[in-house]
N, C-alpha and C positions, 0 to 999 in steps of 0.2 A: 504494500500500500504506500503510495507516495505521501509525503508529509511536506510541510511548508518549507523545510530546509532543502527539499529536492526540486523546488520550482526554479525555473530559469529566470534570469533578470530580463531577458529580451522577451516581450509578450508573445511574439509569434512562435517561440519555441515551446510554449505551454499548450500542448494539443491533446493531452491524455484525457481530459474530461469533456472537452467540447471540440470534437473533430469537425473538419470541413464537411458540409453537407449533412450534418447530424440530423436525425429525425427529431421532430419537435417533442414527442413524448419522452425521449431520453435526456432532454435538457434538464428536466427536474432532477434526475439522478446526479448529473454533473454539478448542478448547483448545490445539492445536498452534500456531495463529496467535498466541495470547497468549504461549505459552512462547517463541516466536521473537522476539516484540516485546520481552519482558523480557531475553532473552539479548543482543539487539542493543544495547539501552540499557546493559546491564551492561558489555559490551565497550567501549562508547564512554566509560564513566566510571570504568573500573578501572585506567587507566594502561597498558594493553597496546598502545595505538596508538603507533607511533613516528612522529615528525614527519619530513618531508623538507623540501627547500628550502634556503635560505641563512641566514646569520646575521642578516639583516634581513627575511627573507620566509619565515616558516615555513608549512608546509602539512600538513594531515592528511586522510586518507581515513577516513570513518566507516563503521560497520556499518549504521547507520540511513539511511533516505532522508531527506535534509534538503532541502526545497524552497526554503527561504528562511531568512535570519537572523531569529530571533524572540526576543523578550524572555525571558530565563531559560534559553535553551539552554545546556547545560553539557557540557563535555568535559574529559577528563583524558588527557594524552598524555606520552610520554617524549621529551624534547628530544634530538635527535641532534647538534645543534650548539649552541654558546653564542651568545647574542644579542650584536650589536654595535651598540648604540644603539637608536634607535626601530625598532620591529619590527611587521610585519603578520602576519596569519594568514589562510590560505585554507582554508576548510572545503569539501571535495569540489571542485566546480567553481564555487562561488559567488564573488562578488566578494570580494577581500581586504579585511579590516578591521583597524584598528590593534589591537595588544595594548597595554593600559595597566596601570599599577600600580593597586593597590587604591584609591588616593586620586585616580585619574583622570589622573595625570601620565604622559607617555610613558616607556617603558622606557629605561634607560640601560645602557651596556655592562656586562655581568656580572650583570644581574638574573636571567638564565636561564643555567645552566651545562649542560655536556654530561651527559646521563643524568638530569637533574632531571625529576621528575614535576611537570607543570604543570597546575593546575586553572584553567580559564577559563569564564566565564559571560558571555553576551551582554547588554549594556546597550543597549536600544533608544533610550534618551534621548540617549546620547552616541555611538551608532552605532559601538561598539567592544566588544571582548572584554576583560573585566577579569581580570587574573591574580590570583586569590585568594591571599593570603599574601605577595604581593610589595608591600611598603609603601614609602613614601618613605624 
């Protein structure tokens, strides 16, 4: 299933849901697919996901299908525990990746507190998720 991160920037390259010459009754399904895609993205980025795991190994289950870590993937979640030093994040069943401060340093104890909304974005160069707003 295609997700919002799979869409092309060039409009003409997005043909999966609305093909040329598409029959009118099938337009409803294409529109619903787009609405579902937007809703899944919104739920993954609005802070409604609660983390699980431990104080050094957070985990989240997303609404979107995430096949691999990719540059720019962004999530917002509510931490259910405070971090205790260097911390990793597991997205769905993918390999755990380090959570880093905005400057690239490892997290230290107390960077994330219980019920904090945490914004993370994957940096493919460093192979880690950057916690936006958590500076040194």
